[in-house]
N, C-alpha and C positions, 0 to 999 in steps of 0.2 A: 703832747706827751703820748708815746706809744706804749702799748701794753705787751708783756712777755718778759722773758728772762734776758739779762744783759749778756753781751758777748763774752765777758770774763767768766761768768757762771757757766755758760754753755761750753766754753773751752775746758774748764775744770771737769765738768761732767763727762765730756768726751774722753779726756785723759783717764779718768777713773774707770770708765767702761773698758777702754783699751787695756789697761793694766789688769783688770779682773779677767778678761778673756785670755790674755797671755798667761796669767797664773793658772787658770783652769787647764789650758792646753799643756803647760809644763807638767802639771801633776798627772794628767792622763798619760802623756807620752813616757814620762819617767817610770811610771808604774808598769807599763807594757814592756819597757826595756829591761827592767829589773827581773821580771819573770822570765824573759828570754835568756838572760845571762846567768841566772842562778843554777839552772839544771841544763847544761849544754854538753852533748856527747859528740865525739868525733871518731871517725874510723881511719885506721892506718893499716897498710900492708895486707889487704885482703888476698887470700889465695885459696885454691882448691887442693886438698891433700888426698892422695889415693893410698889407701891401705888395703892391700889385697884387691878385692873387687868393689870395695866400698869407697865412696867419695864423701868427704866432709869439708865444709867451708871453715876457715879460721881467719881471724883478724885481731888486730890490737884495738881495744876500746879505750878511748881517752875521755876523761871527764874534764872538759875545759871550763866548767862552771865554777861557782863559788861555794856550792853546797855539796854534800855527799849524795850519791845516787845509789840506790839498791839495785842490783842487777835483776831482781825479780820484777822491777817496774819497766824493764826494757823488753820490747817485742821485736823479734827478728823474723822476717818473712821472706820466702822465696816465691815471688809472685803473690798469690793469695794464701799459700800454705804457710802456717806458722811453724818455724823450726824450733826444736828443742835444743837448748844451748847449755854448755858447761863453761863456767867462768873461773878465772884464777882466784877471784875473791867475791864474797857476797855483797860487800859494800865498797863502792868505788869513791874514795875521798876526793876532794877538790884537787885538780891539777895532777892526777895520777893516771897510770895506764895499767890495764890488765888484759889478759888474753881471753878470747872467746872462741870456742870450737863447737860446731854443731854436733849433736849426738843423733840427729836425724840423718838418714842416708840420702845423698843426692844422686842423680843419674848423670851420665856423661852429657856434656853439652854446655850451653851458656845459661847462666842463672842471674837474674836481676834480683839482688838481695836488698831489702830495706831494713834499717835499724831505727826504731822509734823509741825515743826517750820521753821524759816528762814535758819537755818544751821544744824539741826539735826532732827532725828526722833526717837521716843520711841514707843515701843509696849508692850501690856500686854493682858492677857487673863482674862476675867471676866465671872463668871458663874451666870446666872439668874435662880434660882430654880423654 
């Protein structure tokens, strides 16, 4: 007579451990994905507008997430310089679009602009002639 656990009990234990690990991975991954899709911003139609001798960047800001985003939580940078922005609305509800225009003056030339929201960041390059 050998000592130890039977093959049936060992198989059941391995199945339970596998199910527990798969469940833990599912909970972890679904939590990460939910945070990424709740507050997601997207940029459309960026351009540089010249008014007199002043250049400003303007773009459409879309909330592709499932929750409202306050425009005060969005940071827009030209390289390392934070740009002051004027938005068409203070709160961007889910699946809506608003305009964003810099109130900071840009210089002529190419500008790499990044827009950072609560869970993602978008970048684009705009040229001011």
